[in-house]
C-alpha positions, -999 to +999 in steps of 0.1 A: +024-221-688-005-247-682-009-234-647-015-199-660-040-211-685-058-231-657-062-198-637-075-180-668-102-205-674-122-187-647-125-157-669-129-176-702-166-168-705-159-131-703-134-126-731-127-140-766-103-169-772-079-145-788-079-121-758-074-150-735-044-163-754-029-128-755-034-124-718-017-157-711+014-144-729+013-112-710+011-130-676+038-154-685+060-125-696+055-107-663+065-138-644+097-144-665+108-108-672+136-092-652+140-054-650+113-030-660+078-043-669+069-026-702+052-039-734+085-041-751+101-058-722+073-084-720+076-091-757+113-099-753+107-126-727+076-143-741+077-174-763+063-180-797+030-161-802+038-133-777+051-107-801+051-070-794+021-065-816+002-093-798+009-077-764+000-042-778-033-054-791-042-068-756-033-036-739-056-016-762-086-038-759-114-030-733-118-056-706-144-062-678-119-059-650-144-058-621-157-092-630-123-106-639-109-097-605-140-111-587-140-144-606-104-152-599-109-144-562-141-165-561-123-194-578-090-194-558-094-176-526-130-173-514-138-191-482-175-188-473-169-195-436-144-166-432-151-130-424-142-103-449-138-065-448-136-040-475-104-019-474-098+011-496-068+033-503-051+054-530-019+045-547+002+071-566+026+061-594+051+086-606+049+094-644+068+117-666+056+134-698+025+155-705+001+134-726-007+104-704-044+101-696-052+113-660-017+128-655-017+153-627+000+162-594-008+140-565+005+136-530+028+106-526+029+092-491+062+074-499+080+106-510+060+128-486+055+154-513+033+162-543+046+146-575+036+143-611+020+110-618-012+089-619-034+080-590-056+049-586-081+043-558-084+006-549-109-015-530-099-049-517-114-077-497-095-085-465-098-120-450-098-114-413-086-148-403-058-150-429-050-112-425-045-109-462-058-084-488-071-092-523-075-062-546-107-063-565-116-028-578-093-002-594-105+033-603-082+059-618-085+093-602-090+118-630-097+154-617-122+174-636-116+211-645-141+221-619-123+200-593-090+215-601-104+250-600-120+244-566-087+229-552-068+260-564-093+284-548-091+264-516-053+265-515-052+302-522-078+309-495-057+288-470-026+306-479-043+340-475-056+330-441-022+320-430-006+352-441-034+375-428-026+395-397-062+400-387-079+373-368-115+365-368-134+378-338-146+354-311-181+341-313-205+333-341-201+354-373-231+377-379-256+363-404-245+327-402-272+301-402-275+266-387-264+238-409-285+206-413-261+177-408-285+149-417-274+150-453-238+158-464-228+172-497-203+148-512-173+163-530-161+149-564-136+126-546-163+110-524-187+107-553-160+088-573-153+065-544-189+059-536-196+049-573-167+025-571-179+010-539-214+005-553-200-012-584-179-035-561-210-045-541-230-050-572-203-073-586-201-094-554-239-095-550-252-118-523-223-143-523-206-125-494-222-107-465-202-076-460-206-051-432-176-028-428-155-005-449-121+004-435-105+037-447-075+057-434-075+089-414-081+110-446-117+098-444-122+103-407-150+129-412-187+131-415-191+133-453-170+101-456-191+084-430-223+096-447-210+083-480-204+048-466-237+047-446-256+054-479-244+019-491-258+003-459-222-004-446-204+008-416-172+029-417-141+022-395-115+050-396-093+072-376-099+108-363-076+137-359-056+135-326-071+169-316-107+159-323-134+174-299-155+147-284-185+151-261-205+128-239-242+125-244-262+151-224-275+135-192-289+166-174-325+178-170-343+196-198-347+233-190-382+233-205-375+257-234-355+256-266-341+225-283-333+195-262-295+195-254-275+169-273-240+174-262-228+170-226-193+175-212-164+179-235-138+152-231-101+153-228-089+122-247-058+118-225-078+120-193-109+099-199-130+086-170-121+051-158-156+040-166-146+040-203-114+020-196-114-014-213-079-027-211-045-019-197-011-034-205+026-026-200+054-037-223+090-024-223+082+006-200+052+016-223+018+017-205-011+012-229-046+021-219-076+015-242-109+034-237-141+029-255-174+049-254-203+063-274-194+099-280-205+128-301-186+151-324-203+183-336-193+176-372-213+144-372-251+141-372-250+109-352-231+093-323-199+074-328-183+043-313-150+057-303-118+039-292-089+058-277-055+041-275-033+061-251+004+051-247+026+065-219+063+062-215+068+054-179+104+067-179+098+100-196+060+104-191+057+113-228+023+104-242+008+096-276-027+086-285-048+074-315-086+079-319-104+053-339-141+052-345-168+032-361-204+041-371-215+007-357-222+014-320-222-022-311-188-032-324-163-043-297-131-023-292-109-053-299-125-057-334-123-020-341-085-020-334-080-053-354-101-043-384-084-009-387-049-025-384-059-049-412-064-019-435-026-018-439-027-051-458-036-032-489-003-014-487+014-047-493-006-051-525+007-017-537+043-026-527+041-059-547+025-041-577+053-016-577+082-038-568+075-069-590+047-061-615+056-027-630+032-002-615+061+023-616+073+012-651+045+012-676+047+037-705+011+036-718-006+069-723-041+063-737-071+058-714-078+021-722-042+011-721-036+029-687-067+012-673-056-022-684-021-016-671-032-005-636-057-034-633-031-059-646-005-050-620-030-056-591-044-086-609-009-101-609-008-097-571-036-122-568-023-144-596+011-146-580-004-156-547-024-184-564+008-196-580+027-194-548+004-217-528+017-251-540+053-240-534+045-227-499+031-260-489+067-273-490+084-241-480+063-214-462+090-188-469+088-191-507+085-155-521+075-137-552+112-133-561+115-171-559+085-175-581+099-152-608+133-170-605+115-203-610+097-192-642+128-175-656+148-207-649+122-228-668+124-203-697+162-207-699+158-245-697+134-246-726+157-226-748+187-248-739+168-280-746+159-267-781+197-266-789+203-303-781+205-326-811+185-352-792+159-346-765+166-364-731+141-389-718+112-377-697+126-385-663+160-368-670+142-338-686+120-334-655+152-333-633+168-308-656+139-285-654+137-288-616+173-281-610+175-251-634+143-237-620+158-236-586+189-215-597+188-180-582+160-189-557+164-175-522+141-201-507+143-231-532+114-255-533+106-285-555+073-287-572+067-322-585+039-310-608+061-286-627+051-286-664+076-290-691 
């Protein structure tokens, strides 16, 4: 456990010695435990000092998680010469019962349906060179009564529109007024995300120079872009496939009325060759990439748009993706690469669910739920830090191998306690090494393994 204590020294100034000791037992229990990760499960696997009451006290104590995440990242992963992006996404964990704080019904992308559970919006820093995401900010999504009522009204209105036989007449409705798009009204979701983003930027300070926020297609709209621009960052996201794009008006002013802003409406699958940036063919799939500065009537400003069109040369079937950035000078290759890197945060969610208990925890009170959610994503970074020395000898060494290693050491310690006489140091080191490798898929020796 010395390597765990060494990692926790980065956050020692933020918490008491008792909290730090409790946290070391919790982290060790998560590395050793097999099966579900719950408070009771952790207590069964920890050594002396890691009782159920000790772990329970840690879960119910408030912790400055924003700074904790940042200090670990700064100590172990920060490389000043590398480029970083901010990636954001929401993760939903299924949860039964009725009394858990924040329990509601959320859409699960994995199950492709609305489920009962908890939702957490996470911001991470993505290293562009390493193509790896490091979660740093976790905010629980708790819907207010007003937000629930508005969602219900919106759903009922949509249902009524779908079942209505009468269709709206063509043209502009009588009495409607022009809307000023310079300022957007942020809904509760965007207010919550913007607050989390500002907190993250405040925590990072001037140590990193950040420029881009990458969000998925759910945020490919003007209010989201306005929300990001208010923090002096640029948004990279994806638009709907049926989005209406317009060239800038290049004709002559008629001399009366407002100056025209929108030119010809574009067909994204039949763009002019002057916008063509790259063409490639692979396995009978023709890929064309177009880029241009276009307008959309929902946005108050022009957008840097990249259209990726793929055509099957055998069937002539086509599919396209429309990416955009609020930075008009950003190259198309970087827009595509930066948006693809957003998916790295999904691997953080996968690890948190598969290895660290995001789908297992049984806490119901607000503080305990906050600590649990942050702990699971904190363990994603902790495990990566612990994996680094192993991967220097075996690049394929995985989280399963790491857990097998610590579980083997746990078994070895308990076995050594039963011996009437302790073996000498050299033999003891060999015993620990051999037992720690049992069950590993990609075994690797670690000479500095503690005893």
